[in-house]
Structures are given as structure tokens and as C-alpha cells.
N, C-alpha and C positions, 0 to 999 in steps of 0.2 A: 290136725284137722278133725272136725267131727264126725265120728263113724256115721251119723245118720246121713251124712250128704255123700259118703263114700260112692253113691250110684251115679252120682253126677259125672264121676271121672271116667264113665263109659259111655260109648258111641250110641246112639238112638240110631233107629233104621233110617231116619231122614239124613242123618249125617253120612251114614254109610253110602246112600243114594247119591249126595253129592260128590262125595270123593271118588268112588266108583265112577260116577258119570264122568269126571274129568280125566280119568285114565281112559275111560272108554272112548272120547273124542279124541284124545291125542292119537290113540291106535287107529281110529279111524282117518285121522289126517294121514297118517303112514299110508293106508291103503289106499286112499284117493290120489295122492301124489305119486304112488307107485303105478298106477294107470297111466298118469300123464307121462312119467319118466322110463316107461317100459323100454322105449326105444332111444333112449337118450343115450349120449356118449359120456365118457368118465367126466369131463368139464362140466356137462349139464349136471351129473349128478352131484359133484362135489361143490360148484360154485354156482349153482341154478340157472345155467346159461349167461350170467353175468348180466340178467336184465331184471331183477328182481326190484319190486316196489319201495318206495320209501318207507313207508308205515311200518310194514312187518320186520323189515332190515333193523329200522330204528328200534322196535320192541325187542328184537332179538339181539341187539347189542346191549340192552339194559338187562337182558336175561344172561349175557356173556358175563356181567360184572356184577351182578347180585345172585345169591344163592340163598338156600335155607339157612345157611350158617349167619347170613346178613340179618335176616329176619329175626332168628333167635338170639344172636349175639350182640348187635347193636342196643336193643333195649336193654339187656342186662350189663352192658358197658356204660351206659348213662346212668342206670340204676346204681351200680358201685363207684363210678368215678366221676360223676357230673356232667356237665354239658359243656365242657371245654372241646370235647371231640366232634361236636356239631359244627365247628367251623371247618371242617373237612370239606364242607359243601362249598365254601369259598374258593378252597383250592383246586376244586373241580372245573370250577369257571375258567382259571387261568391254565390248567391243564387242557382244556377244549380248545383254547385259542393257540397254544403252542402246537398242538396236533393238526389241526387244521392248516396251519401256516408253515410249520418246519418239516413235518414227516409225512403227512398223507399225500401232498402233490408228488413226492418220490415213487410211492407205491401205486398211485393213480396213474403215473407216466410209464412205469413199467409194466405193469398188469401182469404180475408174477402170481402164479398159484398158490406158491408158497412164500410166506415173508422172508425166510431163510435162504431163498434164491439169491437174494439181493447181496447177502455176504459171501457168496462164490463170486457173483460178478465184480463186487468192490474188492475184495480181498482174495480169498482163495477157499477151496475145498475144505480144507481142514478147518477153517474158522466156521464155515457152514454147517458141518457136521457137529462140532462141537456144541454150538447154541442149539441145535435141533435137540441134541441128546438131552440137554438140560431141560428144554422145554418137555420133552416126552415124560422123561423122569417126574418132572413137577406134576403133570396133568395126571397120570397114573396114579402117584400117592393122594393127590387131592381129591379124586374121583371118589375114593373110599369114605374121605371126611363128608363129601357132598352127600352120598347115600345114607351114612352112619347117623349124622345129626338129625335130621328129620323122622328118620325111622326111630331113633330114641324117644322123639316127642310123640309120635304116634303109639310107641308101645306103652308110654306112660298114662295115656288118657284112653286106651283102648284094651289094654292086657293081652294084646297080640304079640307073639314071638318077634323080636326084633330081626331075626332072620327070616323070617317068612315075609316080612315086611319088604326087606332089603331086597329079597329075590322077586317081589312083586314088582317093585319100582326098575330094578334092573332090567328085567324081561320086557317090561313095558317100552321103555327107553330105547333098548335095542331093537326091538320089532320095528317102531315107527323110524327110526335112524336108517337102519338098513333097507328097509322098503322104499322110503322117500327121498332119502340123501337130503341135501342143504334145503330143498324147498319144504319137505315136511319139517324138517328141523325148524325152519325160520317161522313157518306159521303156526306150528305148535307153541314155539316160543312166544308169539305174541298172543295167542290164546292164554298161556300159563301166566304171563305178565299181568293180563287182564284180570285173572282169577286171585293172583298174588295181592295186586293192589287193592282189589275190592275187599279181599279178607281182612287186609291190615286196617283199611279204612272202617270198615264194620265193627271190628274189634276195639279200635282206638276210640271211636267215636261212642261206642256204646259204654266204654269205660269211664270215658271224660263225662259222659251223662250221668253215669251212676255217682261218680264222686263228687260232683257238684259244678261242673262246667270248666272250662278253661281257666277262669281266673282261681277256683279253688286249687285245681292242679298246679298252678304256678306257685300259690302262696305256700302250699306244703311242700313244694321242691325248694323254695327260698329257706324255710323253716329248718328243712333237714340238710341246708348246706350245700345244694346240689347245683345251684346256679351259678356259672363261671364261665366267662367268656373272654377275658382280658388278664390271664396270667401270663405275664411277660417273663417269668422266672427264665435266667439265661441257662439254667443247669439241663444239659441233654439227659440227665438220669431220671427226670420227672417224667411220669408216664404221658400226662396232656398238658402242655402248654401252646401257647400261640406259635412258637417257633417249630416245635416238634410236630405237631399236628400241621399246621400250615405247610412247611417245607415237606416235611418227612413223608406225610400223607400225599401230598401234592406231587413228590416225585414218583412215589408209587403208582398214583394214579395215572400219571403222564407215561410211565413207563409200561405200564398194562393197556392203555388205550392205543398209545402210538405205534407198538412194534409187536404186541402178543398176536400169535398166529388166529387165535380165535375171535380176533376184532379185526386183524388185516383181511382175513377170509371173507368177512361180510363187506367190508369196503370193496373188494373185488368182485361181488356179486352185483354191484350197482352199476349204472350205465355211464355216469361220468363224474368228474370231480366235484362239479357243482352239487350234483344229488348226494355224493359221499360227505360233503361239507354239511349239507342240511341234516343229514342223517346224524352227525356227530352232534350238531346243536340239539336236536329232539333228544338224542340220547343223554347228553349234559343235563338238559332240563328236567327229564324224566327221571334221572338218577337223583337229582338234587331233592326233588319234591318226595321222592320214596325214601331216601335216608333222613330227611327231616321228619318225615312221618313216624320212621321207627324209633328216630331219637325223642319225638314227643311222646311216643308209646311207652319209652323207658321212664318218663316222668310220671305217666299215668299208673305204672305198676308201682311207683314210689308211693303215691298218694292213695292207692289202693291199700297198700299194706303198711300205712303210717298208723301210729297209735290211734285209738286202743287196739288196732289189729296187729299180729305178730308176723315179722318174717317167717315164712314156712320154712325155710331153710335153718332156722335156730332151734325147731324142734324136730327137726330130722324128716319133715315130710317131704322135703327136697334135698337132694345131694349135690346137684350141679347148678350153677349159674344159668345155663340154658334151658333149664326147665321151669323158669319162673314165668315165662310168656304162656306156655300151654297151661301151666297149672291157673294161670289168672283168666285164661279163657274159659276153663271148666268151672272156676267158680264163680264168674261173672254171668256166663252163658249157658252154662251146662242144662238149664231147663228150658232154654230157649232152642227147641230141636232145630238143627239145620245151621247156628252159627258156628258151634265147635266143628262140624263137617266141611263148611267153608272155609275156616281157618286151616285146618290139617289140609285141606285140597290146595290151598294157597301155598303152604310149606313145601308140600310135594310138587307143585307146579315150579316152584323155583328149584327143588331139586333136579327134577326132570330136565329143564331147560339147561342148567349148568353142565349136567351130565351128557345130555346130548351134543350140547356145543363142543365139548372136550372130546367125546368121540369121534365126531365129525372132522374136527381140526386136526386131531392127531393122525387120524387115516390119510389125510391130505400130507401131512409131514413124512409119515414113513414111505409113503408111495414117491412123493417129489424128491426128498432129500437123502432117502436112504437106498431105495429101490433104484431110482434113476440117476440122483446124484453123486453117493458113494459107490455103489456096486456097477453103475453104469449099464444096468439092463434096461431093456426096450420092450416093456410088455405090450402086447397088442390091447385094444379096447376091452376084449373079453375078459383077458386075464387081469387088467388093471382093476376092472369093476368087481371081479371075483376077489382080488386081493383087499381093497377097501372094505368091501363087506364082512370080509372074515376078519380084519383087524377091528372094524366094529363089535363083533361078537366076542373075540376074545378078549377085548379091553373091557367090555361089559361084565364077563366072567371074573377078570382079575378085580375089577372094584367090588364084585361080591364078595370074593374071598378074601380080600383085605379087611372086610368088616369083622372077621373073625380075629384079627389082629389088632384093629384098633379098639376094640372094646376091651382086650386084655391089657394092652398098655396104655394107659390114660395120657403118658406123655407124648403119644403120638400125636395128638390134635395140636399141640403147640407147635412142636417141631415141624409137621408138614406146613401149617400156616407160615412158619419162618421160612421154609423151603421155598415157599411161592414168592415171597420178598425177595429172597436172595436171588433166586431165577430171574425175577422182573428187573432187578436192578442191573445184574450182569448183562443181560440180554439188550437192554436200552442203552447201557454203556457202550457196548460194541457198535450197535447201529448209530449211535451218537458220534462215534469216532469216525464211521464211514460216511457219514452225510454232512458233519459240520467240521471235521478236522483232516482236509484234503491231503495233507501230507503223510497221514498214517497209513504205514504200510502192512502186509500180512503178519510178519512177525509180531509187529507192536500189538496188532489186534487180537491175535491168539494167546501172547503173553500175558496181556491186560487182562483177557477174559479168564484164565487160569487163575491169576493173582487176585482178581475181585471176587471170583467164585470161593477161593480158599479162606481169605481174609473174612468175608462177609459170613460164609458159611461157618466159620470157627466162631465168630461173634454170637450168632443166632444160636448155634449147638451149645455153647457155652453158657448162655444166659438161660435156656431151657434147662440145663444141667443144674444150674445154681437154684433155679425156680425148683425144681423137681428135689434137690436136697433139702431145700428149708432155708437155704445161705439167703435167698432173695425172696422177700413176699411182696406181692403187689399191694400197694397201699390204697385199699379200698377205703372209701368213706364211711363213717360209723352209722351204725343201725341201732336205734334203741331197743333194748331188751327188758327194761324193768317192769313192762306190763305183760311179758310174756309168762308163759307156764314156768313153773319152778325147774322143768327138764331142758332146759337150754344145752344143747350138745356142745361137748368139749371141743370138736372139730370146727364147730362154727366160731366159737370164741377165738380159737387159735389163728384164725384169718386176720384178726385184728392185733395180733402180737408180732411186732416188727422188729427183727435183730439188726444188730449193728452190721452194715454193709460195707464199712470202711475197709475191711481186709478182701472184700472180694475184686476180683480183677475189674479195672474200671471198664472196659470193653464190654464186659457182661452185664453191666448195671444199665447199659444205654436204653432209652425208651425204645419200644420195639418199633416204632416209627421210624427209627434212623436206619434200619438195617437195608434197606433199598439205597439210600443214599451213599453208604458207606460201600457197595458193591459199584455205584455208578462212579464215585470219586476215584476209587482204587483203578477201575478199569481204565479210565481216561488218564490218569495219572500215568501210570506205568506204560499204558498203550503209548501215548506220545512220548515217553521218555525212551522207550524201546525203539522206536521209529526212527528218533533223531539219532541215536547210537548205531543204527543198522541200515543208513542211508534213506532219509525220508523221501518220499517220492514228490516229484515235480508236480505241482497242482495244475499245471498247463497241460499235463498229458492225460488226464481224467477227464472222462466224457462228463459233460454237466449233468445230464440226465440221473447219475449216479450220486449227485450231490443234492443238498437242499437250496431251493431258490434263494433263502434269504441270505446266503453268503456269496452269491454271484458277483454282487457288486465290488466285492473285495478279492475277486480270484484275478490273478495275472492275466493279461492279454495272451491268447492262444496264439501259437506261431506253428500251426500244423497244418498237415494237408489230410482229407479223409480218404481211405480206402475201403469203400464200402462192399462188403461180400453178403452173400445170405446163406446161411448153413442150419443143420438141425441143430436145435437148441442142446441136445444132449452133447452134442460133438463141439460146442462152442469153447469150452477152456483148452481143449487139444488144439482145436485149430488156431486160436490166438496164439499159444505157444508162448515159451518163456520168453522171448525176443520182446514181447508187448507188456509194457510196465502193469502191475496189479492196478485195476482200476479203468482199464482201457477196455471196458466191456460192452455193455448194452448200449445201443443209441435208439432204436426204435422198434416198437413192436405194434402192429396193427391189429384191430381186433379179428380181422379176418385170417390172420396167422398166428394167433396167439399161442397155441399149443404145440405146433410142430416145427415152425418156422420161426426164425429170429434174424434180424438185420443187426449185424454188429459192424461198428465203427472201428477201424484199426488207426489209431492215432500215430503218426510218424512226425517227429520234432524236425524242423529245419531251420537254418540259420538265415535270417532276413536281416 
């Protein structure tokens, strides 16, 4: 990079004003909702009183799914590997249809605080705790990435120490999450999504204009061999094909949207099933538009650095793919004071929203699934509120401390992202067994979950180890360097030297899109097999509320009578006792007794 342009890499005071303004408004939202929630009980604090509005919750769902990693990573993915990844937006449509028809009705009927509470009602406490633990570990590790990646981007363009930036972000997020609860999280998510979308639209639009318009961007992408939408290659080892992206990415998206606590908690904050379905529809539409925008941004980056310009990684000006977009912003808009600040505000808005969603959801899981579910404690409102707020503070500090580890160990980034796919696949497999395979018993669900986690985790870790050792090199599309200065770095050229992978274990060579699918298939196959070997359940003895409506037509006619009793929810498993088959759990919960009381139906088979 021309040394005379170096000062473009640093923020102007207008940029800092926009960035600090976004943080200030987020803090203000926490203070505002703290006043409104001062006398609220734990349910109101964690679930927003279950009467939040459609628009902010839809925006919060988008924020739950998209992070700063998405904004920085998606353009570089298209830049390096082409547009085949773009068809993930088609899989999102099918994911939304599946979620609203198969999984969502179960959660909206049961009105649970934690998604994993379902697993105890359908199976037993061991299954519930296992999946809850996987969720907590996944969130804790991922939060450090959520903070680290955008902090790295801001550090590159501002020169500020990355740890100071991370500390600023964590403190801001913890502050408004602790004070305002879910209401503050949802409304700040809506604000931050707006900033995020505006930032990417402005940057991408400006870049498209500077390159010569959409037709010029598309033509240069075609010349560079990046336009590809119909790669039907059957090999699961190819990073992006129609099959790996549509099915692999589709399964991951469905798993995350359907049963992840961060999503289910927002469904629970709405007033009815109809509104929940509308929220999912708006979420799918918003996510498709945003991912498409990020994919187009990747083509803009390619057009900007096409000959006679040189890829900045070739000369060592950049060392990581995630730095491509921030560097592009500073080159194209460094002198347009305010644009870099808006972009970084958008990146950090995405980071704050993802972090706050994780902190809030994990506090619910730790309270409902561990304190109340595992240890059978019954904290009063005061202590429950103190507990969840303390958890938010502690998790924020953990996320901050893990930044020091992430920056030392580069492989942690890919390992953590792989863990997210593993966790999503295993959890989804267990919930699918519970809702769609009525003869599955608790032993099958538990063994299936363990087997799925071990096999998919083994595949993920093995693949990352092979990439780290150089046995596998992601096959990036070529970048011309003949017009670059003579000092093209050796490390850059090595990215395009691909070793013979025939000796690598086949499971390690799979496209990263396959890891969620592996977990789902293993959980369901092993879970079903173990259930059949250990006396499968009689579907007629399982309460229909615990099963998805799509299988009602195939269920056997129930020959039972109902003995209906009302107990404290915490006592439900003990009250039902071992004489009642697993799955004979919840029957009805009305909004008026959704926290403290629960109506359970004991099904007793009769010979008719």
C-alpha cells in the first residue's frame, strides 16, 4: 500500500462520533428498560413478559443468526471460493417452512422458558442436562470469537489495542443486558441490525459505483471465474456444491432456527403461535436479503482488487482474509469521513447483538436447566434475578478473557466454528427424535446424543488438525499476481499449492457444511436403534403435545383415560414417577400459570 495513503487507515473524529454514538444508544436502551423492568419478576426480565412486539423480535432473530463474523467472513468466502455459497439463501426458505410447521407449534403449545425443558418432559433429566451442557459450552466458546473478530477489524483501522476494544465492547454489552433484560436486548438488537444493514448497504453501494456499476462487478467476477451456481459435483469433499450447500447449510440453518435456545427464547416472548410464524417469516426474508448483500459485497471486493490492482494479501499488507473488507472500506471511503465509522459501528452492532443474545439465553439455561432442573433448587424471585444477572457479568468476563487465548492460537477460530455446527446438529437430532419418532425412549436419546457428538466432533477436530498441519489446504480460486510488485510473499503463494489428500482420512476431507448433517444422522440412527433394543415406547402412551402436529395422522388411536393433576413444575418428574412411561409429561399450560404451576396428564392404558 502506498505509504502516502497510510493515514486513511485511521479514524477521523466523525467516525469516532458515529461509533461511540452507537454504543451510547445501546447503553441508553439498557437504562430505559431498567426503569420499566425495575419491579418485574424473573419471567418478565428473561422473556419480556411474553408480550413483545413483532418487529423488534423479528430483528432480534436476525441478530441472533448474524454476527460480525458473518459480515467479515461471507464476502471473503465469495472472494476466495465463488458464488456457489450464495444458494444457502434457498435452503433458508425451506428451513423456515420446516420450522413453522414441524417444530415451532410444539414450543408455542408448551410455553417453556428453556427449550431444553422439553427434553425432560419427553425423555428424562439426563438428556436435558446433556444437551443444555453442550449449548452452554458452545456459547461460551463462540462469544470470544464474536468479540475478537470485529475487535481485530477495528484495531486494524484505528491502531487501538485489541484488548482495549474487546473490553469496551464487553462492558457495554454486559451493562445494558444486566439492566434491561430481554426487552433491552431485543430493542438494542433492532437498533443494531438497522445500523448493520445501513453500513453494509452504504459500503457495498459505494464500492459498486466506484468499480463501474453492477454490470462491471459481474463481468469482472465472470472473468475471474467466480460465478458458479450449478456445481452438481457429487463429491462431499468439495467445499461448495449444490448438494453440500443446499443440504448441509440447510440442515445447520434448520437446526439453529428450530431448537436453539437463543431462537426459542424469542419465540416464547411473543403472544401467540400466529405471531411467532410471522416473526420467522420476517426473519427468513431479512436474513436472505442480508446474506445476499454480503455475497454481492464479496464480488465488489474482487472487482476492486482486479488487475491492474494487486490483492493486498499478496504483498503482506493484509495477513488474514477477514481483513479484506475493512481494508476495502478504508481504501474506498477513507477520505469520506463518517463512512468508515458507520461500517465499524455496523460490525460492532452485530457483535453486540450476538453477544447479548448469548449472554441472555445462557443465563436462562443455567437457571432453568441446571439450578432448577439438575439441582432441584427453588430460588425465590429475588435470588433468581440476582443469579441471572451475575451469570451475565461472569460470562461477559469469560468472553473477554478468552480473547487472549484466541489471538495466540489461530486454530481456535475454525475449531470453535466447527463446534457450533456439532452442537447444532446433535441438539437438533435429539429434538427431532422426541418430536417425530414417538417410539424413541430416554436411553436411545441419550446414547444417540453421545454418539452423534463424538463422531461429528471427531470429524470436525480431525479436519481442523489436518488443515492446521497443511495436509489439507482449502482450494481457493486463483488470484492473478503477474501485475503485482516483485515482493509477493511466499505465504500467499503457498495458499494455492494443494497437497495430495488421498492419504488423509476420508472423514477429515468432508466439506465443512457436512458436519451438522453427520451429527443429526448419527443421533437419529443410533437413538432409534438403541430404543428398539431397549424396549421402544408405545406411541399411544405419549401426550400429543410433546409430538409435532405433522405426525398426528400416523399415530395409533389412543386407548387411554386421563388422570389430570396440578403440581409445581419443579416437582413434575418426581410426581409422575417411574410407573409412568417417558413422554407422559406435559398436557397443558395456560399463560396464567406458566411459571409456577403446571397441569400434567398421567396416561394410563386400558384394554378396550
